C-alpha positions in Angstrom: 52.1 110.4 156.5 55.4 110.9 158.3 54.1 109.1 161.4 53.3 106.1 159.3 56.6 106.0 157.3 59.0 106.3 160.2 58.0 103.1 162.0 58.1 101.2 158.7 61.6 102.4 158.0 62.7 101.7 161.5 61.4 98.1 161.2 63.1 97.6 157.9 66.4 98.9 159.3 66.1 96.6 162.3 65.5 93.6 160.0 68.6 94.6 158.0 70.7 94.8 161.1 69.5 91.5 162.4 70.3 89.9 159.0 73.8 91.3 159.1 74.4 90.0 162.6 73.0 86.5 162.0 75.1 83.3 161.7 78.6 84.7 161.4 78.7 88.4 162.2 79.1 91.4 159.9 77.9 91.2 156.3 80.7 91.1 153.7 80.9 93.7 151.0 80.8 92.6 147.4 84.3 92.4 145.9 85.2 95.3 143.6 85.8 94.4 140.0 89.5 93.8 139.2 91.2 96.3 136.9 92.3 95.0 133.6 96.0 95.8 132.9 96.7 97.9 129.8 97.9 96.1 126.7 98.8 99.4 124.9 97.7 97.8 121.7 100.6 95.4 121.4 100.9 93.2 124.5 98.8 90.1 125.1 96.6 90.3 128.1 98.8 87.8 129.9 101.9 90.0 129.3 100.0 93.1 130.4 98.8 91.5 133.6 102.3 90.5 134.4 104.3 93.6 133.4 102.2 96.7 132.5 102.5 99.6 135.0 102.5 103.3 135.4 106.0 104.8 135.6 106.0 107.9 137.9 108.0 110.7 136.2 107.8 114.4 136.4 104.6 114.3 138.4 102.7 112.0 136.0 102.7 108.4 135.1 104.1 107.1 131.8 102.8 103.9 130.1 105.5 101.3 130.7 106.1 97.6 130.5 108.6 95.4 132.4 109.7 91.9 131.4 112.4 90.0 133.2 115.0 87.9 131.4 114.0 84.5 130.3 116.2 83.0 133.0 114.8 85.4 135.6 116.3 87.7 138.2 118.2 89.8 135.7 120.6 92.3 137.1 121.2 94.1 133.8 118.3 95.8 132.0 117.8 97.7 128.8 115.6 100.8 128.8 114.0 101.6 125.4 113.0 105.1 124.4 110.9 105.5 121.2 111.0 108.0 118.4 108.8 111.1 118.1 105.2 110.1 117.6 105.9 106.5 118.6 105.2 104.4 121.7 106.6 101.6 123.7 105.0 99.2 121.2 107.7 100.2 118.6 110.0 97.9 120.5 107.7 95.0 121.1 108.8 92.9 118.2 112.4 92.8 119.5 112.0 92.4 123.2 112.2 88.6 123.2 115.7 88.7 121.6 116.9 90.8 124.6 115.3 88.7 127.3 116.6 85.6 125.6 120.1 87.1 125.8 119.7 87.6 129.6 118.5 91.2 129.9 115.4 92.5 131.6 113.6 95.1 129.4 111.7 98.3 130.1 110.1 100.2 127.2 108.0 103.2 128.0 105.9 105.8 126.2 107.4 109.3 126.7 105.6 112.6 126.7 108.3 115.2 127.2 111.4 115.2 129.4 112.7 111.8 128.2 116.0 111.8 130.1 114.0 112.3 133.3 111.8 109.4 132.3 114.9 107.3 131.8 116.2 108.1 135.2 112.7 107.2 136.7 112.9 103.9 134.8 116.3 103.3 136.5 114.7 103.9 139.9 112.0 101.4 139.1 114.6 98.8 137.9 116.7 99.3 141.0 113.7 98.1 143.0 113.6 95.0 140.8 117.1 94.1 141.8 118.8 95.5 138.6 122.3 96.9 139.2 123.3 98.0 135.7 121.3 99.6 132.8 121.9 100.0 129.1 120.0 102.5 127.1 118.6 102.0 123.6 116.8 104.8 121.8 115.3 105.6 118.4 115.6 109.1 116.8 114.4 111.5 119.5 114.8 108.7 122.0 118.3 108.0 120.8 119.4 111.6 121.5 117.6 111.5 124.8 119.4 108.3 125.7 122.8 109.9 125.0 121.8 112.8 127.2 120.6 110.6 130.0 123.8 108.4 129.7 126.0 111.5 130.2 124.3 112.5 133.4 124.6 111.1 136.9 121.8 108.6 137.3 120.4 106.1 139.8 122.2 103.1 138.2 125.5 102.8 136.2 125.0 103.2 132.4 128.0 101.5 130.7 126.4 101.5 127.2 124.1 103.6 125.0 122.7 102.8 121.6 121.4 105.6 119.4 119.4 104.4 116.3 118.8 107.3 113.9 119.5 109.8 116.7 119.9 113.5 115.5 122.6 115.7 116.9 119.9 117.8 118.5 116.2 117.4 119.3 114.6 120.3 121.0 116.5 120.7 124.3 118.2 117.3 123.9 121.8 118.2 122.9 123.5 115.0 121.6 126.7 116.8 120.8 127.1 118.1 124.3 126.3 114.6 125.6 128.9 112.7 123.6 131.6 115.2 124.3 131.1 114.5 128.1 130.1 110.9 128.3 132.5 108.0 128.8 129.9 105.3 128.3 130.4 103.0 125.3 128.3 104.4 122.4 126.9 102.8 119.3 125.6 105.1 116.6 123.5 103.7 113.7 121.3 104.8 110.9 120.2 103.7 107.4 122.3 105.3 104.6 119.4 106.9 102.8 117.7 108.3 105.9 119.1 111.8 105.9 120.1 113.8 107.8 120.2 111.0 110.4 122.9 109.0 108.6 125.2 112.1 108.5 124.3 112.8 112.2 125.4 109.3 113.2 128.8 109.9 111.6 129.1 113.3 113.1 128.2 112.2 116.6 130.7 109.3 116.4 133.5 111.7 115.3 132.8 114.0 118.2 132.3 111.4 120.9 135.1 111.2 123.5 134.1 107.7 124.6 137.1 105.2 124.3 134.5 102.6 123.2 132.5 104.0 120.3 131.1 102.4 117.1 129.2 103.6 114.1 127.4 101.6 111.4 125.2 102.5 108.5 122.8 100.0 107.1 121.3 99.7 103.7 117.9 101.3 103.3 116.0 104.4 104.3 114.1 103.2 107.4 114.2 105.0 110.7 114.6 104.3 114.4 113.5 101.0 115.8 113.1 99.5 112.3 116.9 99.3 112.1 116.6 96.3 114.4 114.5 94.6 111.8 116.9 95.6 109.0 120.1 94.1 110.4 121.1 96.1 113.5 119.6 93.6 116.1 122.6 91.2 116.2 125.0 94.1 116.2 123.3 95.8 119.1 123.2 92.5 121.1 126.9 92.0 120.4 127.7 95.6 121.5 125.7 95.2 124.7 127.3 91.7 125.4 130.7 93.4 125.3 130.0 96.6 127.2 127.0 95.8 129.3 127.2 92.1 129.8 124.7 90.1 131.8 126.0 88.6 135.0 
């Protein structure tokens, strides 16, 4: 049986080699299927194809999304950090307002060391031609943004916005951050969202920044929802003053 099979296999192999060499040289491999970019449950596929990426940070990749300003080639960007249990999609309804105002935007989904993730985002944005970064965070992300803004980073951070940020979240010490940072800081919460409304006032009082603001909005919503409830124009005005687009 073996003496019969070997010649047949040899003949088949020879035919295959001849087919591969005929009329044009080596046979072309079939193209591999393209990978579909992640929509994260909120982006359109077109948006995902253009801006979804994995943000390397702390040895892993974070879900992230980059969108340039409407005018293009933005040199000032806003990095968005979500609240505990949230995701980058928390910010999606408001991104267009920032890109229309001339900012590039980068929301990401954090898993742990948020200040390190923010600095990784700065590194990515530097590669996109961004020279200045403003930070906007909700709750946990607000406190983490204050911490990141108080530390030396890859890019200058002239302005930080904390929406419903507590004084402390785990290892993120907001009080220590605001007593060290000179960045302009905007603290906000909704008046019936306690203890976060009190925390906003306390952080504002303890902040040493010469450019600090605090505002309480009507309601009891939390984090990114403040942008829906009246904070969006105030945040844009704050950034226009302290982290203007060029």
